[in-house]
Wavefront OBJ file of the C-alpha trace (Angstrom):
o trace
v 223.485 112.986 274.735
v 221.597 111.314 271.920
v 219.888 107.999 271.217
v 219.058 106.008 268.085
v 215.815 104.138 267.636
v 215.966 101.689 264.733
v 214.161 98.667 263.330
v 217.362 97.652 261.590
v 217.446 93.913 260.817
v 221.138 93.801 260.143
v 222.400 93.746 263.731
v 226.007 93.195 262.609
v 226.062 96.475 260.694
v 224.493 98.264 263.631
v 227.114 96.812 265.974
v 229.851 97.944 263.586
v 228.381 101.402 263.588
v 228.412 101.469 267.374
v 232.024 100.374 267.333
v 232.938 103.139 264.892
v 231.197 105.678 267.154
v 233.068 104.477 270.234
v 236.407 104.927 268.465
v 235.511 108.441 267.317
v 237.695 110.987 269.155
v 235.622 113.956 270.270
v 237.355 117.072 271.473
v 236.266 118.934 274.575
v 234.912 121.903 272.713
v 231.109 121.871 272.830
v 230.929 123.163 269.280
v 233.177 120.341 268.044
v 231.126 117.766 269.897
v 227.887 118.933 268.289
v 229.502 119.012 264.885
v 230.840 115.460 265.231
v 227.420 114.210 266.366
v 225.818 115.661 263.248
v 228.608 114.298 261.010
v 228.311 110.841 262.540
v 224.552 110.837 262.037
v 224.997 111.678 258.342
v 227.714 109.038 257.853
v 225.675 106.462 259.710
v 222.655 107.078 257.472
v 224.738 107.050 254.272
v 226.678 103.924 255.138
v 223.810 101.922 256.562
v 221.017 103.093 254.363
v 219.398 99.662 254.484
v 218.635 100.266 258.133
v 215.442 102.169 258.581
v 216.286 104.804 261.203
v 212.968 105.796 262.596
v 214.049 108.467 264.988
v 217.157 110.422 265.917
v 216.783 112.627 268.983
v 219.361 115.279 269.919
v 218.894 117.590 272.878
v 218.151 121.179 272.063
v 221.405 123.064 271.447
v 220.474 125.758 273.992
v 219.799 123.099 276.634
v 223.155 121.500 275.861
v 224.915 124.848 276.145
v 223.233 125.517 279.473
v 224.115 122.087 280.789
v 227.759 122.409 279.678
v 228.034 125.949 281.119
v 226.478 124.891 284.413
v 228.873 121.961 284.671
v 231.828 124.248 283.956
v 230.735 126.689 286.678
v 230.363 123.870 289.203
v 233.813 122.444 288.418
v 235.374 125.921 288.423
v 233.813 126.734 291.811
v 234.993 123.489 293.370
v 238.487 123.961 291.969
v 238.643 127.578 293.175
v 237.476 126.639 296.646
v 240.114 123.896 296.905
v 242.825 126.156 295.492
v 242.153 129.061 297.840
v 241.713 126.781 300.826
v 245.272 125.682 300.157
v 246.408 129.281 299.515
v 244.983 130.515 302.828
v 246.876 127.895 304.782
v 250.240 128.293 302.991
v 250.654 131.585 301.159
v 249.501 133.648 304.148
v 251.884 132.002 306.558
v 255.437 132.743 305.463
v 258.716 134.622 305.823
v 259.478 136.785 302.782
v 262.357 139.092 302.001
v 263.250 142.111 299.886
v 266.942 142.076 299.125
v 267.045 145.557 297.632
v 266.191 147.255 300.920
v 267.209 144.306 303.185
v 263.702 143.911 304.529
v 261.986 140.886 306.065
v 258.288 140.425 306.427
v 257.255 137.683 308.862
v 253.577 136.848 309.105
v 250.946 134.229 309.933
v 247.572 135.616 308.938
v 245.883 132.313 309.769
v 246.684 131.980 313.478
v 247.797 135.658 313.868
v 250.186 134.545 316.600
v 253.649 135.847 315.678
v 255.967 136.999 318.447
v 257.951 140.140 317.656
v 261.576 139.927 318.836
v 262.273 142.054 321.961
v 258.685 143.348 321.841
v 256.901 140.905 324.127
v 254.811 143.724 325.482
v 252.666 143.683 322.327
v 251.881 139.972 322.626
v 251.171 137.751 319.584
v 250.479 139.632 316.351
v 249.649 138.760 312.722
v 253.229 139.701 311.762
v 255.895 142.377 311.460
v 258.266 144.096 309.017
v 261.924 144.428 309.961
v 265.239 145.461 308.471
v 268.530 143.612 308.641
v 270.880 144.823 311.453
v 268.260 147.170 312.910
v 266.046 146.696 315.939
v 263.156 148.642 314.500
v 259.832 147.123 313.423
v 256.588 147.910 311.699
v 253.984 145.842 313.561
v 251.068 144.280 311.737
v 248.091 144.794 314.039
v 245.310 143.325 311.897
v 244.961 141.264 308.743
v 241.944 140.530 306.520
v 242.312 137.933 303.769
v 240.296 138.160 300.575
v 241.147 135.905 297.664
v 244.887 136.278 296.924
v 245.191 139.514 298.875
v 245.373 140.515 302.481
v 244.563 144.014 303.788
v 246.768 144.855 306.758
v 247.091 147.607 309.324
v 250.566 148.522 310.397
v 252.080 150.723 313.105
v 255.712 151.466 313.913
v 257.080 150.266 317.233
v 257.199 153.847 318.541
v 253.448 154.085 318.057
v 253.881 157.383 316.240
v 252.910 156.377 312.695
v 250.471 153.966 311.131
v 249.356 152.945 307.659
v 247.111 150.603 305.664
v 248.691 148.289 303.123
v 247.815 145.302 300.973
v 249.885 142.187 300.615
v 249.295 140.423 297.276
v 250.213 136.836 296.503
v 251.611 137.052 292.970
v 252.624 133.375 292.761
v 254.064 130.605 294.918
v 257.231 132.549 295.694
v 256.524 136.225 294.963
v 254.561 138.842 296.911
v 253.846 142.540 296.543
v 253.354 144.914 299.453
v 251.388 147.977 298.359
v 250.752 150.944 300.654
v 247.192 152.205 300.369
v 247.025 155.105 302.798
v 248.471 156.538 305.980
v 251.990 157.491 307.065
v 254.876 156.869 304.638
v 256.679 153.579 305.175
v 260.153 154.480 306.495
v 263.083 152.446 307.772
v 266.364 153.479 309.442
v 269.395 153.619 307.165
v 272.806 154.772 308.334
v 271.515 157.162 310.957
v 268.744 158.519 308.763
v 265.192 157.613 307.812
v 264.773 156.093 304.405
v 261.404 156.389 302.772
v 260.445 153.185 300.983
v 258.540 152.895 297.682
v 254.749 152.479 297.800
v 255.143 149.045 296.187
v 257.734 146.523 297.314
v 258.411 143.068 295.891
v 259.207 140.236 298.272
v 260.389 136.670 297.732
v 259.560 133.694 299.918
v 262.426 132.209 301.926
v 263.008 128.508 302.457
v 261.267 126.963 305.433
v 263.442 126.460 308.453
l 1 2 3 4 5 6 7 8 9 10 11 12 13 14 15 16 17 18 19 20 21 22 23 24 25 26 27 28 29 30 31 32 33 34 35 36 37 38 39 40 41 42 43 44 45 46 47 48 49 50 51 52 53 54 55 56 57 58 59 60 61 62 63 64 65 66 67 68 69 70 71 72 73 74 75 76 77 78 79 80 81 82 83 84 85 86 87 88 89 90 91 92 93 94 95 96 97 98 99 100 101 102 103 104 105 106 107 108 109 110 111 112 113 114 115 116 117 118 119 120 121 122 123 124 125 126 127 128 129 130 131 132 133 134 135 136 137 138 139 140 141 142 143 144 145 146 147 148 149 150 151 152 153 154 155 156 157 158 159 160 161 162 163 164 165 166 167 168 169 170 171 172 173 174 175 176 177 178 179 180 181 182 183 184 185 186 187 188 189 190 191 192 193 194 195 196 197 198 199 200 201 202 203 204 205 206 207 208
């Protein structure tokens, strides 16, 4: 980031100065780096005044800020791409459950090839929502992933109701299913229809 040009005759002092500089601990903050550079230059001049420092060049602060910011954006983009590449292949292929309403959501939004039990007529689908001890399903007919969310279209296995929802990956083990529009999400419960909340929290189950 900077260079010294000197006609210093005392090479030993200059070498000591370089050694001192190498041992200086500079924090990651750009502001701290610039401050330490300036401090070092002052200390160097004071301590080795017998050396005639002809020139001391430091890049323009604005240029340094732009370079640092550009580097940060590049690293952030590469990290994000790697992170979401992993998320797409893992978070959007899972079995998750909601214990409160005894619901299970099975999905694979990558291959979109999930077989619905006793519903072979529909063929492979992106996934389905079911309830424990009931042979009733909400079928996921389409899925569109964007970042940590997936917009899904659902229809009940009677074909009488449909809705649009969004599945959000909260973290490695937690998901939220939010209904956006369409028919209310209902499940059978003791001979009646139970209307479910617009937002449901699911937890990932262990892989079998």
